[in-house]
Biotite code that builds the C-alpha atoms (Angstrom):
import biotite.structure as struc

atoms = struc.array([
    struc.Atom([0.106, 0.124, 0.096], chain_id="A", res_id=1, res_name="MET", atom_name="CA", element="C"),
    struc.Atom([1.269, 3.427, -0.937], chain_id="A", res_id=2, res_name="ALA", atom_name="CA", element="C"),
    struc.Atom([2.369, 5.511, 2.014], chain_id="A", res_id=3, res_name="SER", atom_name="CA", element="C"),
    struc.Atom([1.249, 9.050, 0.379], chain_id="A", res_id=4, res_name="THR", atom_name="CA", element="C"),
    struc.Atom([-1.562, 10.707, -1.115], chain_id="A", res_id=5, res_name="LEU", atom_name="CA", element="C"),
    struc.Atom([-1.030, 14.166, -2.912], chain_id="A", res_id=6, res_name="LEU", atom_name="CA", element="C"),
    struc.Atom([-3.582, 16.332, -4.262], chain_id="A", res_id=7, res_name="SER", atom_name="CA", element="C"),
    struc.Atom([-2.611, 19.294, -6.615], chain_id="A", res_id=8, res_name="ILE", atom_name="CA", element="C"),
    struc.Atom([-4.387, 21.801, -8.274], chain_id="A", res_id=9, res_name="GLN", atom_name="CA", element="C"),
    struc.Atom([-2.376, 23.549, -11.034], chain_id="A", res_id=10, res_name="VAL", atom_name="CA", element="C"),
    struc.Atom([-3.146, 27.090, -11.898], chain_id="A", res_id=11, res_name="ILE", atom_name="CA", element="C"),
    struc.Atom([-1.061, 27.986, -15.261], chain_id="A", res_id=12, res_name="PRO", atom_name="CA", element="C"),
    struc.Atom([-0.194, 31.666, -16.243], chain_id="A", res_id=13, res_name="LYS", atom_name="CA", element="C"),
    struc.Atom([-1.119, 31.528, -19.705], chain_id="A", res_id=14, res_name="THR", atom_name="CA", element="C"),
    struc.Atom([0.283, 33.607, -22.603], chain_id="A", res_id=15, res_name="PRO", atom_name="CA", element="C"),
    struc.Atom([-1.941, 36.503, -23.716], chain_id="A", res_id=16, res_name="ASP", atom_name="CA", element="C"),
    struc.Atom([-4.528, 35.471, -21.268], chain_id="A", res_id=17, res_name="GLY", atom_name="CA", element="C"),
    struc.Atom([-5.333, 32.253, -23.189], chain_id="A", res_id=18, res_name="ARG", atom_name="CA", element="C"),
    struc.Atom([-7.965, 29.486, -21.723], chain_id="A", res_id=19, res_name="ASP", atom_name="CA", element="C"),
    struc.Atom([-6.068, 27.615, -18.885], chain_id="A", res_id=20, res_name="THR", atom_name="CA", element="C"),
    struc.Atom([-7.897, 24.114, -19.670], chain_id="A", res_id=21, res_name="ILE", atom_name="CA", element="C"),
    struc.Atom([-5.463, 22.944, -22.412], chain_id="A", res_id=22, res_name="PRO", atom_name="CA", element="C"),
    struc.Atom([-2.723, 23.631, -20.100], chain_id="A", res_id=23, res_name="TYR", atom_name="CA", element="C"),
    struc.Atom([-4.385, 21.675, -17.261], chain_id="A", res_id=24, res_name="VAL", atom_name="CA", element="C"),
    struc.Atom([-4.832, 19.016, -19.655], chain_id="A", res_id=25, res_name="ASP", atom_name="CA", element="C"),
    struc.Atom([-1.338, 18.692, -20.354], chain_id="A", res_id=26, res_name="GLU", atom_name="CA", element="C"),
    struc.Atom([-0.481, 18.586, -16.712], chain_id="A", res_id=27, res_name="ALA", atom_name="CA", element="C"),
    struc.Atom([-3.078, 15.680, -16.485], chain_id="A", res_id=28, res_name="ILE", atom_name="CA", element="C"),
    struc.Atom([-1.359, 13.980, -19.276], chain_id="A", res_id=29, res_name="ARG", atom_name="CA", element="C"),
    struc.Atom([2.021, 13.824, -17.377], chain_id="A", res_id=30, res_name="VAL", atom_name="CA", element="C"),
    struc.Atom([-0.020, 12.197, -14.594], chain_id="A", res_id=31, res_name="ILE", atom_name="CA", element="C"),
    struc.Atom([-1.431, 9.419, -16.687], chain_id="A", res_id=32, res_name="GLN", atom_name="CA", element="C"),
    struc.Atom([1.798, 8.677, -18.261], chain_id="A", res_id=33, res_name="LYS", atom_name="CA", element="C"),
    struc.Atom([3.367, 8.248, -14.561], chain_id="A", res_id=34, res_name="SER", atom_name="CA", element="C"),
    struc.Atom([1.684, 5.043, -14.205], chain_id="A", res_id=35, res_name="GLY", atom_name="CA", element="C"),
    struc.Atom([0.594, 6.168, -10.399], chain_id="A", res_id=36, res_name="VAL", atom_name="CA", element="C"),
    struc.Atom([-3.054, 5.670, -9.255], chain_id="A", res_id=37, res_name="LYS", atom_name="CA", element="C"),
    struc.Atom([-4.769, 9.025, -9.576], chain_id="A", res_id=38, res_name="TYR", atom_name="CA", element="C"),
    struc.Atom([-8.342, 10.358, -9.488], chain_id="A", res_id=39, res_name="GLN", atom_name="CA", element="C"),
    struc.Atom([-8.960, 13.629, -11.334], chain_id="A", res_id=40, res_name="VAL", atom_name="CA", element="C"),
    struc.Atom([-11.757, 15.854, -9.723], chain_id="A", res_id=41, res_name="ASN", atom_name="CA", element="C"),
    struc.Atom([-13.208, 19.165, -10.656], chain_id="A", res_id=42, res_name="ALA", atom_name="CA", element="C"),
    struc.Atom([-10.837, 21.408, -8.725], chain_id="A", res_id=43, res_name="LEU", atom_name="CA", element="C"),
    struc.Atom([-7.916, 19.185, -8.144], chain_id="A", res_id=44, res_name="GLU", atom_name="CA", element="C"),
    struc.Atom([-6.355, 15.649, -8.911], chain_id="A", res_id=45, res_name="THR", atom_name="CA", element="C"),
    struc.Atom([-5.159, 13.422, -6.298], chain_id="A", res_id=46, res_name="THR", atom_name="CA", element="C"),
    struc.Atom([-2.173, 10.883, -6.721], chain_id="A", res_id=47, res_name="LEU", atom_name="CA", element="C"),
    struc.Atom([-1.476, 7.753, -4.750], chain_id="A", res_id=48, res_name="GLU", atom_name="CA", element="C"),
    struc.Atom([2.191, 6.609, -4.246], chain_id="A", res_id=49, res_name="GLY", atom_name="CA", element="C"),
    struc.Atom([5.655, 7.108, -2.481], chain_id="A", res_id=50, res_name="GLU", atom_name="CA", element="C"),
    struc.Atom([6.482, 10.844, -1.744], chain_id="A", res_id=51, res_name="LEU", atom_name="CA", element="C"),
    struc.Atom([9.754, 11.151, -3.654], chain_id="A", res_id=52, res_name="PRO", atom_name="CA", element="C"),
    struc.Atom([7.762, 9.742, -6.868], chain_id="A", res_id=53, res_name="GLU", atom_name="CA", element="C"),
    struc.Atom([5.048, 12.045, -6.353], chain_id="A", res_id=54, res_name="LEU", atom_name="CA", element="C"),
    struc.Atom([7.172, 15.241, -5.973], chain_id="A", res_id=55, res_name="LEU", atom_name="CA", element="C"),
    struc.Atom([8.915, 14.202, -9.323], chain_id="A", res_id=56, res_name="LYS", atom_name="CA", element="C"),
    struc.Atom([5.727, 14.070, -11.040], chain_id="A", res_id=57, res_name="ILE", atom_name="CA", element="C"),
    struc.Atom([5.032, 17.664, -9.685], chain_id="A", res_id=58, res_name="VAL", atom_name="CA", element="C"),
    struc.Atom([8.252, 18.726, -11.014], chain_id="A", res_id=59, res_name="ASN", atom_name="CA", element="C"),
    struc.Atom([7.448, 17.117, -14.437], chain_id="A", res_id=60, res_name="ASP", atom_name="CA", element="C"),
    struc.Atom([4.074, 18.780, -14.727], chain_id="A", res_id=61, res_name="MET", atom_name="CA", element="C"),
    struc.Atom([5.891, 22.004, -14.093], chain_id="A", res_id=62, res_name="HIS", atom_name="CA", element="C"),
    struc.Atom([8.259, 21.242, -16.817], chain_id="A", res_id=63, res_name="ASP", atom_name="CA", element="C"),
    struc.Atom([5.781, 20.143, -19.383], chain_id="A", res_id=64, res_name="ALA", atom_name="CA", element="C"),
    struc.Atom([3.654, 23.379, -18.836], chain_id="A", res_id=65, res_name="LEU", atom_name="CA", element="C"),
    struc.Atom([6.785, 25.421, -19.245], chain_id="A", res_id=66, res_name="PHE", atom_name="CA", element="C"),
    struc.Atom([7.510, 23.595, -22.588], chain_id="A", res_id=67, res_name="GLN", atom_name="CA", element="C"),
    struc.Atom([4.184, 24.206, -23.734], chain_id="A", res_id=68, res_name="ALA", atom_name="CA", element="C"),
    struc.Atom([4.605, 28.042, -23.225], chain_id="A", res_id=69, res_name="GLY", atom_name="CA", element="C"),
    struc.Atom([3.543, 28.873, -20.067], chain_id="A", res_id=70, res_name="CYS", atom_name="CA", element="C"),
    struc.Atom([5.460, 31.812, -18.659], chain_id="A", res_id=71, res_name="PRO", atom_name="CA", element="C"),
    struc.Atom([4.437, 30.581, -15.000], chain_id="A", res_id=72, res_name="GLY", atom_name="CA", element="C"),
    struc.Atom([2.878, 27.999, -12.923], chain_id="A", res_id=73, res_name="VAL", atom_name="CA", element="C"),
    struc.Atom([1.316, 28.135, -9.341], chain_id="A", res_id=74, res_name="ILE", atom_name="CA", element="C"),
    struc.Atom([0.347, 24.603, -7.902], chain_id="A", res_id=75, res_name="SER", atom_name="CA", element="C"),
    struc.Atom([-1.433, 24.171, -4.673], chain_id="A", res_id=76, res_name="GLN", atom_name="CA", element="C"),
    struc.Atom([-0.539, 20.876, -3.175], chain_id="A", res_id=77, res_name="VAL", atom_name="CA", element="C"),
    struc.Atom([-1.789, 18.944, -0.243], chain_id="A", res_id=78, res_name="LYS", atom_name="CA", element="C"),
    struc.Atom([0.226, 15.848, 1.184], chain_id="A", res_id=79, res_name="ILE", atom_name="CA", element="C"),
    struc.Atom([-0.899, 13.086, 3.664], chain_id="A", res_id=80, res_name="ALA", atom_name="CA", element="C"),
    struc.Atom([1.688, 10.757, 4.404], chain_id="A", res_id=81, res_name="GLN", atom_name="CA", element="C"),
    struc.Atom([1.257, 7.643, 6.695], chain_id="A", res_id=82, res_name="TYR", atom_name="CA", element="C"),
    struc.Atom([4.141, 5.125, 6.933], chain_id="A", res_id=83, res_name="PRO", atom_name="CA", element="C"),
    struc.Atom([1.710, 2.293, 7.347], chain_id="A", res_id=84, res_name="GLY", atom_name="CA", element="C"),
    struc.Atom([-0.140, 3.058, 4.116], chain_id="A", res_id=85, res_name="GLY", atom_name="CA", element="C"),
    struc.Atom([-3.058, 5.092, 2.958], chain_id="A", res_id=86, res_name="ILE", atom_name="CA", element="C"),
    struc.Atom([-5.301, 5.121, -0.221], chain_id="A", res_id=87, res_name="SER", atom_name="CA", element="C"),
    struc.Atom([-7.931, 7.321, -1.816], chain_id="A", res_id=88, res_name="MET", atom_name="CA", element="C"),
    struc.Atom([-10.194, 4.235, -1.482], chain_id="A", res_id=89, res_name="ASP", atom_name="CA", element="C"),
    struc.Atom([-9.620, 3.918, 2.218], chain_id="A", res_id=90, res_name="GLN", atom_name="CA", element="C"),
    struc.Atom([-10.520, 7.318, 2.925], chain_id="A", res_id=91, res_name="LEU", atom_name="CA", element="C"),
    struc.Atom([-13.534, 7.897, 0.610], chain_id="A", res_id=92, res_name="THR", atom_name="CA", element="C"),
    struc.Atom([-15.363, 4.299, 0.671], chain_id="A", res_id=93, res_name="GLU", atom_name="CA", element="C"),
    struc.Atom([-17.918, 5.238, 3.510], chain_id="A", res_id=94, res_name="LYS", atom_name="CA", element="C"),
    struc.Atom([-19.315, 8.065, 1.016], chain_id="A", res_id=95, res_name="TYR", atom_name="CA", element="C"),
    struc.Atom([-19.644, 5.687, -1.911], chain_id="A", res_id=96, res_name="ARG", atom_name="CA", element="C"),
    struc.Atom([-23.449, 4.669, -2.458], chain_id="A", res_id=97, res_name="PRO", atom_name="CA", element="C"),
])
């Protein structure tokens, strides 16, 4: 079981006030390619894994957005780390119908 959950909201600064959604989509593609378990929600995406691996993905997301032409990126990150293990399913199962 993974020891860390990391939720991230990427807020790209866009050239000439362009729509941010294509850049957010690019950031999510980085997560998809990483192979970690993740869940996209309306305002943030949660990843499940080990802290060093998840922080590398955050860095890779920023790099991808810079390469896509973003002059700057702000990310809001929340981290829950439990050496004994934690999962998205474990935290949300009581809310599922």
